[in-house]
C-alpha positions as CSV (number, residue, x, y, z in Angstrom):
1,M,0.0,0.0,0.0
2,N,1.5,3.4,-1.0
3,P,1.7,6.0,1.7
4,V,-0.6,9.0,1.5
5,S,1.2,12.1,0.4
6,P,1.3,14.9,3.0
7,L,-0.1,17.3,0.4
8,H,-3.4,15.6,0.7
9,R,-3.7,16.2,4.5
10,T,-5.1,19.4,5.9
11,P,-3.0,21.2,8.6
12,S,-5.7,20.5,11.2
13,S,-5.3,16.7,10.8
14,L,-1.6,16.7,11.7
15,P,-2.0,16.9,15.6
16,L,-4.5,14.1,15.5
17,L,-2.2,12.0,13.3
18,V,0.8,12.5,15.7
19,A,-1.3,11.6,18.8
20,S,-2.5,8.4,17.1
21,V,1.0,7.3,16.2
22,L,2.2,7.9,19.7
23,A,-0.6,5.9,21.2
24,V,0.2,3.0,18.9
25,L,3.9,3.1,19.8
26,I,3.1,3.1,23.5
27,T,0.6,0.2,23.5
28,N,1.9,-2.0,20.7
29,V,5.7,-1.8,20.8
30,A,7.2,-5.0,19.2
31,G,9.5,-6.5,21.8
32,D,9.6,-8.0,25.3
33,V,8.4,-5.0,27.2
34,L,5.1,-3.1,26.8
35,T,3.9,-0.1,28.8
36,A,0.9,2.1,29.1
37,C,0.5,5.4,30.8
38,Y,-2.4,6.5,33.0
39,D,-3.0,9.7,31.0
40,G,-6.4,8.8,29.7
41,S,-5.3,7.7,26.2
42,N,-4.6,4.1,27.1
43,K,-7.2,1.5,28.2
44,T,-5.4,-1.7,27.3
45,I,-2.1,-3.3,26.4
46,D,-2.2,-5.5,23.3
47,I,0.3,-8.4,22.9
48,H,0.7,-9.9,19.4
49,C,3.0,-12.9,18.9
50,G,1.6,-14.3,15.6
51,R,0.1,-17.7,14.8
52,G,3.5,-19.5,15.1
53,S,4.2,-18.4,18.7
54,L,2.7,-18.4,22.1
55,V,2.7,-15.7,24.8
56,R,4.7,-16.3,28.0
57,I,4.1,-13.7,30.7
58,L,7.3,-13.0,32.7
59,K,6.2,-10.1,34.9
60,T,3.5,-7.6,35.2
61,F,3.5,-4.6,37.6
62,Y,2.2,-1.1,38.3
63,G,4.6,1.7,38.8
64,Y,5.0,5.3,39.8
65,S,7.6,7.5,38.1
66,R,8.3,10.9,39.8
67,H,9.7,12.0,36.4
68,G,6.3,11.2,34.7
69,D,7.9,8.5,32.5
70,C,5.8,5.7,31.0
71,S,8.4,3.0,31.6
72,Y,10.4,1.5,34.6
73,R,13.4,3.1,36.2
74,P,15.4,1.5,39.0
75,E,14.3,4.3,41.4
76,D,10.5,3.8,40.6
77,C,8.0,2.6,43.2
78,T,6.4,-0.6,41.9
79,R,3.9,-3.3,42.8
80,Q,3.8,-6.7,41.1
81,E,0.4,-7.9,40.2
82,Q,-1.2,-11.2,39.1
83,E,-2.1,-10.0,35.7
84,G,-1.8,-11.7,32.3
85,V,-2.8,-15.2,33.3
86,D,-5.3,-15.5,30.5
87,C,-2.7,-14.4,28.0
88,V,-0.4,-17.3,28.6
89,G,-0.5,-19.9,25.7
90,R,-2.3,-17.5,23.3
91,S,-1.0,-16.0,20.1
92,W,-2.3,-12.6,21.0
93,C,-4.3,-11.0,23.9
94,S,-5.3,-7.7,25.4
95,L,-4.7,-6.7,29.0
96,P,-7.0,-4.0,30.4
97,L,-5.7,-1.3,32.8
98,R,-7.2,-1.2,36.2
99,W,-8.7,2.3,36.9
100,V,-10.2,3.9,39.9
101,E,-11.7,7.3,40.4
102,E,-8.4,8.8,41.3
103,G,-6.5,7.2,38.4
104,G,-4.1,4.3,38.9
105,V,-3.9,1.7,41.6
106,M,-2.5,2.5,45.0
107,L,1.2,1.5,45.6
108,P,1.7,0.8,49.4
109,Q,5.4,1.1,49.1
110,C,5.3,4.9,48.5
111,Q,1.6,5.7,49.0
112,K,1.3,6.9,45.5
113,R,-1.1,5.9,42.7
114,S,0.5,4.3,39.7
115,N,1.0,6.4,36.5
116,Y,2.0,3.5,34.3
117,F,1.5,-0.3,33.8
118,Q,4.3,-2.5,32.4
119,V,4.2,-6.1,31.0
120,E,7.4,-8.2,30.4
121,Y,6.8,-11.1,28.1
122,E,8.3,-13.2,25.4
123,C,7.0,-15.0,22.3
124,V,7.9,-18.6,22.3
125,P,7.8,-20.4,18.9
126,K,5.7,-23.5,18.8
127,T,8.6,-25.4,17.3
128,E,10.4,-25.1,20.6
129,L,7.7,-26.8,22.6
130,Q,8.4,-30.5,23.5
131,D,5.5,-32.9,23.9
132,I,5.9,-34.8,27.1
133,C,4.4,-37.9,25.4
134,S,6.8,-37.9,22.4
135,S,10.1,-38.0,24.1
136,S,11.6,-40.1,26.9
137,Q,14.8,-38.0,27.8
138,L,16.0,-34.5,27.4
139,K,19.6,-33.3,27.7
140,A,19.4,-29.7,26.5
141,Q,20.4,-26.9,28.8
142,R,16.9,-25.4,28.7
143,G,13.6,-26.3,27.1
144,H,9.8,-26.1,27.1
145,I,7.6,-29.1,27.9
146,V,3.8,-29.2,27.1
147,T,0.9,-31.6,27.1
148,P,-0.4,-32.9,23.7
149,S,-2.3,-30.3,21.7
150,Y,-1.4,-27.5,24.2
151,P,-3.0,-25.0,24.7
152,L,-6.1,-27.0,23.6
153,P,-7.4,-29.5,26.2
154,F,-6.6,-33.2,25.9
155,S,-9.7,-35.4,26.1
156,R,-8.2,-38.9,26.5
157,R,-6.4,-40.9,29.1
158,L,-2.7,-40.2,29.2
159,A,0.2,-41.9,31.0
160,C,3.4,-40.2,29.8
161,S,6.8,-39.5,31.3
162,L,10.2,-38.1,30.5
163,T,13.5,-37.5,32.3
164,I,15.8,-34.4,32.2
165,V,19.5,-34.9,32.7
166,V,22.2,-32.3,32.6
167,A,25.8,-32.1,33.6
168,P,26.7,-33.3,37.2
169,S,28.0,-29.9,38.1
170,Q,24.6,-28.3,37.4
171,K,21.2,-28.2,39.1
172,L,17.9,-27.9,37.4
173,R,15.3,-25.1,37.9
174,L,11.7,-25.6,36.9
175,N,9.1,-23.0,36.1
176,I,5.4,-23.9,35.9
177,I,4.3,-21.4,33.3
178,S,0.7,-22.6,33.3
179,M,-1.0,-25.6,34.7
180,E,-4.7,-26.8,34.7
181,L,-5.2,-30.4,35.8
182,R,-8.6,-31.5,37.0
183,A,-8.9,-32.1,40.7
184,Q,-11.3,-34.5,42.4
185,G,-12.7,-33.0,45.5
186,K,-10.3,-31.3,48.0
187,T,-8.1,-34.3,48.8
188,D,-7.6,-36.1,45.5
189,C,-6.7,-35.5,41.8
190,A,-8.4,-36.8,38.7
191,D,-5.3,-35.8,36.7
192,W,-1.9,-35.1,38.2
193,L,1.7,-34.1,37.5
194,Y,4.5,-35.8,39.4
195,F,8.1,-34.7,39.9
196,N,11.1,-36.5,41.3
197,D,14.7,-35.3,41.5
198,K,16.1,-38.4,43.4
199,F,15.9,-36.5,46.6
200,H,12.3,-35.2,46.8
201,S,9.1,-35.8,45.0
202,L,5.9,-33.7,44.5
203,T,2.5,-34.4,43.1
204,L,0.4,-31.5,41.9
205,C,-3.0,-30.8,40.3
206,G,-5.4,-27.9,40.1
207,R,-4.7,-24.5,38.5
208,R,-1.6,-22.3,38.9
209,S,1.0,-20.4,36.9
210,N,4.4,-18.7,37.1
211,I,5.8,-20.8,40.0
212,W,9.6,-21.5,40.2
213,Y,11.1,-24.5,41.9
214,D,14.8,-25.2,42.5
215,M,15.7,-28.9,42.1
216,H,18.3,-30.6,44.3
217,S,20.2,-32.3,41.5
218,N,20.9,-32.4,37.8
219,F,18.1,-35.0,37.4
220,L,14.4,-34.6,37.1
221,H,11.7,-37.2,36.3
222,I,8.3,-35.9,35.2
223,E,5.1,-38.0,34.9
224,L,1.6,-37.1,33.7
225,Q,-1.3,-39.3,34.7
226,S,-4.9,-38.5,33.5
227,A,-8.2,-40.2,34.0
228,N,-10.7,-41.2,31.3
229,H,-12.6,-38.4,29.5
230,S,-10.3,-35.7,30.9
231,T,-11.2,-32.1,30.1
232,S,-8.0,-30.5,31.5
233,Q,-6.2,-27.9,29.4
234,G,-2.8,-29.4,30.5
235,F,0.4,-27.6,31.3
236,W,3.3,-25.6,30.0
237,L,6.7,-26.1,31.8
238,Y,10.1,-24.5,31.3
239,Y,13.3,-25.8,32.7
240,E,16.9,-24.6,32.7
241,A,20.3,-25.8,34.0
242,D,22.0,-23.6,36.6
243,P,24.7,-22.5,36.0
244,L,24.6,-22.6,32.2
245,L,27.6,-24.2,30.6
246,P,29.7,-21.9,28.3
247,T,29.5,-22.5,24.6
248,T,32.7,-21.0,23.4
249,P,34.0,-22.2,20.0
250,P,37.4,-23.9,19.9
251,T,40.4,-21.7,19.4
252,P,41.8,-22.0,15.9
253,P,45.5,-22.8,15.6
254,L,48.0,-20.0,15.2
255,L,49.2,-19.7,11.6
256,E,52.4,-18.2,10.2
257,E,53.3,-17.2,6.7
258,T,56.0,-19.1,4.9
259,T,57.2,-17.5,1.6
260,V,59.0,-19.8,-0.9
261,R,60.8,-18.4,-4.0
262,E,60.6,-20.8,-7.0
263,E,62.6,-20.0,-10.1
264,D,60.9,-20.5,-13.4
265,R,61.7,-23.8,-15.0
266,K,62.1,-24.7,-18.6
267,D,59.7,-26.9,-20.4
268,E,60.2,-30.7,-20.0
269,G,61.1,-31.1,-23.7
270,G,64.0,-28.7,-23.2
271,G,62.8,-26.4,-25.9
272,G,62.5,-22.7,-25.4
273,G,64.4,-20.7,-22.9
274,G,62.5,-19.5,-19.9
275,G,62.6,-16.0,-18.5
276,G,64.6,-15.1,-15.5
277,G,61.5,-14.2,-13.4
278,S,60.5,-15.8,-10.2
279,I,57.2,-16.7,-8.4
280,L,56.5,-16.0,-4.7
281,L,54.5,-18.8,-3.0
282,T,53.0,-17.9,0.4
283,T,51.7,-20.8,2.5
284,L,49.9,-20.7,5.9
285,L,51.3,-23.3,8.2
286,P,50.5,-24.1,11.9
287,K,52.8,-22.0,14.0
288,Q,55.3,-24.1,15.9
289,P,56.5,-23.0,19.4
290,P,60.1,-22.0,19.5
291,P,62.5,-24.8,20.4
292,Q,63.6,-24.8,24.0
293,A,67.1,-25.6,25.2
294,P,67.3,-29.0,27.1
295,R,67.2,-28.7,30.8
296,H,70.2,-29.9,32.7
297,T,69.2,-31.4,36.1
298,T,71.4,-32.1,38.9
299,P,70.5,-35.2,40.9
300,I,69.8,-34.5,44.6
301,P,71.3,-37.1,46.9
302,V,68.9,-38.7,49.4
303,Y,70.3,-39.7,52.7
304,R,68.7,-42.4,54.9
305,D,69.2,-43.2,58.5
306,K,71.2,-46.4,58.8
307,H,69.4,-47.5,61.9
308,N,65.8,-46.7,60.6
309,S,65.6,-46.5,56.8
310,S,61.8,-45.9,56.9
311,K,62.1,-42.5,58.6
312,P,63.8,-39.4,57.3
313,R,66.8,-38.2,59.3
314,G,65.7,-36.0,62.2
315,A,62.0,-37.0,62.1
316,K,60.2,-37.6,65.4
317,S,57.2,-39.9,65.9
318,L,54.0,-38.5,67.2
319,P,52.7,-39.9,70.5
320,F,49.6,-42.1,70.4
321,A,47.6,-39.7,72.5
322,A,48.0,-36.9,69.9
323,I,47.0,-39.1,67.0
324,A,43.9,-40.4,68.8
325,G,42.9,-36.9,69.9
326,G,43.1,-35.6,66.3
327,V,40.9,-38.4,65.0
328,I,38.4,-38.0,67.8
329,G,38.3,-34.2,67.2
330,T,37.7,-34.6,63.5
331,L,34.9,-37.1,64.0
332,S,33.3,-34.8,66.6
333,L,33.4,-31.9,64.1
334,V,31.8,-34.0,61.3
335,L,29.1,-35.1,63.7
336,I,28.3,-31.6,64.8
337,V,28.1,-30.4,61.1
338,L,25.7,-33.3,60.3
339,L,23.5,-32.5,63.2
340,M,23.4,-28.8,62.2
341,L,22.4,-29.8,58.6
342,L,19.6,-32.1,59.9
343,L,18.3,-29.3,62.1
344,I,18.3,-26.8,59.2
345,K,16.5,-29.3,57.0
346,W,13.9,-29.9,59.7
347,L,13.3,-26.2,60.2
348,K,12.9,-25.7,56.4
349,E,10.4,-28.5,56.1
350,R,8.4,-27.2,59.1
351,Q,8.3,-23.7,57.6
352,Y,7.4,-25.2,54.2
353,F,4.3,-27.1,55.4
354,K,3.4,-24.0,57.5
355,D,3.3,-21.8,54.5
356,E,1.8,-24.3,52.1
357,K,-0.7,-22.6,49.8
358,F,-1.2,-25.0,46.9
359,L,-2.9,-28.4,46.7
360,E,-0.4,-31.2,47.3
361,I,-1.5,-34.8,46.7
362,R,0.4,-37.6,48.4
363,N,-0.5,-40.3,46.0
364,P,0.3,-43.9,47.2
365,A,1.2,-45.0,43.7
366,F,4.2,-42.8,43.8
367,R,5.3,-43.4,47.4
368,S,5.3,-40.3,49.7
369,S,5.8,-36.8,48.4
370,G,8.4,-34.4,49.8
371,D,9.1,-30.9,48.8
372,F,11.0,-28.8,46.4
373,H,12.4,-25.4,47.3
374,D,10.0,-22.9,46.0
375,A,12.0,-20.1,44.4
376,N,8.9,-18.3,43.1
377,T,8.8,-14.5,43.1
378,A,5.2,-14.1,41.8
379,T,2.7,-16.9,42.3
380,Y,-0.5,-16.9,40.4
381,N,-2.9,-19.3,42.0
382,Y,-6.5,-19.2,40.9
């Protein structure tokens, strides 16, 4: 479509055109961050990822900028909110701004009303989503795992599992981006998701999103069990290894130039005299380290005691009491450290069950469930 020439616009239409362009730039910026100002011109934030990608909400928050800006600065007063849940797994969505009579929402941290709303998100291509029922093991540093046909519900009985294994020096982190598995009453699950990292296990069902868990090892086993005629939407998981291994390319060998002068030769038949010119041939060869002079070592004489050849001259044997005291002291220190670790673990488990907010099912089919460390910063339970 050809652009309209400015000569066909009246001067009175220019301010309206500029305002429309600014409004579009504020609410539909292509990227991972979208913001909207509470100036009366913005009612929603629109996210468009296209048909080949799905929306993943990373963070949503209201903010107050004393400079009147429409985007976040480190010194801004903010309040994270549980917005954008309905956008997860869709190709596009629209988030409405919350308004009150005075304008934005109240921010308890600074007792100010927000003057902007910000959304951090990413568009994940559908080609990066791994079906839990189509693979048995994953070894990549990070990845996305979904149920069959996600985000559409699955309507058949499923019994699928896969295992994630990374390097022994790493530990896994798991993010439940979105999960909707049908519960059965308040104490049981019709469909459930089971995790096991060789140290702890956890069985979940219900609805929740944007929850982070820190695993205790580089191994994670995931199982999905669903009943007949299930109507659950399923789940979308993301995992990553911590720390990520560097992927630096190998260093190419050092090359040095070698120039060879080759005189022109006569023809094989001996006929015709060649010219007196020469050809310079330059070849790149692996650079060799400079030769090093051989080292001259002087043998060091070793003297042994004629009376006791097993001990160096002048050595004194430790008394038995000192050796026994050192061993007992070391064992006592190890015992104290183990007792402290057990006490810390007991306190953590006590606090964990005290602050439990989501439905945990201890299914006998999978032995007893323990806990993972919840590293979530913004939990959306609904």
